[in-house]
C-alpha positions in Angstrom: 123.3 87.5 52.4 127.3 87.3 52.5 127.7 90.2 55.5 125.1 88.4 57.1 127.0 85.3 56.8 129.9 87.1 57.8 128.4 89.2 61.2 127.8 85.5 62.4 130.9 84.4 61.8 132.7 87.2 63.4 130.2 86.8 66.5 131.0 83.8 67.0 134.6 83.8 67.0 135.1 84.5 71.1 139.0 85.6 69.4 137.2 88.9 66.9 136.1 91.9 68.7 133.6 94.1 67.8 132.1 96.9 69.4 132.8 99.1 72.0 133.8 97.2 75.8 134.4 100.2 77.6 130.8 102.0 76.4 129.0 98.7 76.1 130.1 98.1 80.0 129.4 101.5 81.0 126.0 101.5 79.7 125.6 97.3 82.1 127.0 99.1 85.3 124.5 101.9 84.6 121.4 100.1 83.6 122.0 97.8 86.9 122.9 101.1 89.3 120.1 102.4 88.3 118.1 99.3 88.9 118.5 99.2 91.7 118.3 102.9 93.2 114.4 102.6 91.3 113.7 99.8 94.2 114.9 101.7 96.7 113.4 105.6 95.0 110.0 103.3 94.5 109.2 103.2 98.2 109.6 106.8 98.9 107.4 107.0 95.6 104.5 104.8 97.7 104.8 106.5 100.3 104.3 110.0 98.3 101.0 108.7 96.5 99.8 106.9 100.0 100.2 109.8 101.7 98.5 112.0 98.5 95.7 109.8 98.0 91.8 111.9 99.0 94.7 114.9 98.9 93.2 117.9 97.3 95.7 119.9 94.9 96.6 122.7 97.6 98.0 119.5 100.5 99.8 118.1 97.0 101.4 121.2 96.3 102.5 121.4 100.5 103.7 117.4 100.4 105.9 118.0 96.5 106.8 121.2 98.2 108.8 119.5 101.1 112.7 119.8 100.5 112.8 115.8 102.3 110.3 114.8 99.5 110.8 117.3 96.3 114.3 117.1 95.8 114.5 112.8 96.2 111.9 112.7 93.9 113.7 115.5 91.3 116.4 113.2 91.9 114.4 110.2 91.1 112.8 111.1 88.1 116.3 112.1 86.6 117.6 108.8 87.8 113.6 107.3 85.7 115.1 108.9 83.0 118.6 107.9 82.2 116.9 104.6 82.9 114.4 104.8 79.9 117.0 106.5 77.9 119.4 102.5 78.7 116.1 100.7 77.7 115.2 102.2 75.1 118.9 101.8 73.7 118.7 98.0 74.3 116.0 97.8 72.1 117.0 99.8 69.3 119.8 98.2 69.0 118.4 95.5 68.1 115.9 96.1 65.9 118.0 99.7 63.8 121.2 100.0 62.1 123.2 102.5 60.7 121.3 106.4 60.1 118.5 104.9 61.0 119.9 103.6 64.3 121.6 107.5 64.8 118.6 109.1 63.9 116.1 107.0 66.4 118.8 107.1 69.4 118.6 111.1 68.7 115.1 111.0 69.3 115.2 108.5 72.6 118.1 110.6 74.1 115.5 113.8 72.9 112.3 112.9 74.4 114.2 111.8 77.6 116.3 115.0 77.9 112.3 116.2 77.4 110.4 114.7 80.1 114.1 115.0 82.3 114.4 118.7 82.4 110.4 119.4 82.4 109.1 117.1 85.7 112.6 117.6 87.4 111.7 121.9 87.0 108.5 122.0 87.8 109.4 119.1 91.0 112.8 122.4 91.7 109.7 124.9 91.2 107.2 123.4 93.9 110.0 123.0 95.9 111.6 126.5 95.5 109.1 128.9 94.2 105.6 127.3 96.0 
């Protein structure tokens, strides 16, 4: 109980400094920039979804395999996974601490990395090798 009171006092005191200010600022800016770029790329994604509605597999491969569509989609997937990792980091910071936080953050990073590599790899395969 004593530790929680000290923590609350530390947080309430505007003269106290805790946490990494540079990392927190970088995280804040990254989260906002990826959010704005996701909104911008949403138009491309909507175009692709509407364009491919009702099409067969061959037409899908041809459309996504186009460099004008596939490369921005790969970039979008990379940006979305960065945004997803940062968003999950916020949740993990609120509920977990110490070793548990580090473990879950590592698993979060690994999951986002797997999603990014698999998705971007699949899109690039369509773009460059059909």
